[in-house]
C-alpha positions as CSV (number, residue, x, y, z in Angstrom):
1,X,0.0,0.1,0.0
2,X,1.1,3.5,-0.8
3,X,2.2,5.6,2.2
4,X,0.1,8.8,2.8
5,X,-0.1,11.7,5.3
6,X,-2.8,13.9,6.8
7,X,-3.0,16.3,3.8
8,X,-3.6,13.2,1.5
9,X,-6.2,11.7,3.9
10,X,-7.9,15.1,4.1
11,X,-8.2,15.4,0.4
12,X,-9.5,11.8,0.2
13,X,-12.3,12.4,2.8
14,X,-13.4,15.5,1.1
15,X,-13.5,13.8,-2.3
16,X,-15.5,10.9,-0.6
17,X,-18.2,13.4,0.4
18,X,-17.3,14.0,4.1
19,X,-18.3,17.4,5.6
20,X,-15.7,19.1,8.0
21,X,-17.2,19.2,11.6
22,X,-14.3,20.5,14.0
23,X,-10.7,20.3,15.1
24,X,-9.9,19.0,18.7
25,X,-7.3,20.6,20.9
26,X,-5.2,17.5,20.3
27,X,-5.0,18.3,16.5
28,X,-7.5,15.7,15.3
29,X,-9.9,16.7,12.6
30,X,-13.4,15.4,12.7
31,X,-15.5,14.9,9.5
32,X,-19.1,13.7,9.1
33,X,-19.7,11.0,6.4
34,X,-22.3,11.6,3.5
35,X,-25.8,10.6,4.5
36,X,-26.1,8.0,1.5
37,X,-23.6,5.7,3.1
38,X,-24.8,2.9,5.6
39,X,-22.1,2.5,8.3
40,X,-21.9,-0.8,10.1
41,X,-24.1,-1.2,13.2
42,X,-22.4,0.3,16.3
43,X,-20.0,2.5,14.4
44,X,-19.7,6.1,15.4
45,X,-21.2,8.4,12.7
46,X,-18.0,10.4,12.3
47,X,-14.3,10.0,11.2
48,X,-11.3,11.5,13.0
49,X,-7.7,11.6,12.1
50,X,-4.6,13.3,13.3
51,X,-3.5,16.4,11.6
52,X,0.1,17.5,10.9
53,X,1.6,14.0,9.8
54,X,3.8,14.0,6.7
55,X,3.4,10.1,6.7
56,X,1.3,7.8,8.8
57,X,2.9,4.8,10.0
58,X,1.6,1.6,8.4
59,X,-0.4,0.6,11.4
60,X,-2.2,4.1,11.5
61,X,-2.7,4.1,7.8
62,X,-4.3,0.6,7.8
63,X,-6.5,1.7,10.9
64,X,-7.8,4.9,9.0
65,X,-8.7,2.7,5.9
66,X,-10.5,0.2,8.1
67,X,-12.5,3.1,9.8
68,X,-13.6,4.4,6.4
69,X,-14.7,0.9,5.2
70,X,-16.8,0.7,8.4
71,X,-18.5,3.8,7.3
72,X,-19.6,2.2,4.2
73,X,-16.8,2.8,1.6
74,X,-14.8,0.1,-0.3
75,X,-11.2,-0.2,-0.1
76,X,-10.9,0.5,-4.0
77,X,-12.9,3.7,-3.6
78,X,-10.6,4.8,-0.7
79,X,-7.4,4.1,-2.5
80,X,-8.6,5.7,-5.6
81,X,-8.9,9.1,-3.9
82,X,-5.6,8.9,-2.0
83,X,-2.9,10.6,-4.0
């Protein structure tokens, strides 16, 4: 899998239709997914990720992709929008 950072991930979620919600004091951005997606039962209806990272480590990158998949997106859709 290609390495990506916070700017790439932010562009990806915008292209997937997410709406910006807020930034926490710990530099985590919060985005709300589009309403036409069906998240898995028990999944929180938002996506957060750490800002200011040039490149995420492989574990973090996989965790973010898994979170997006749980919000109703396919891995192919996600990887297509990551630069």
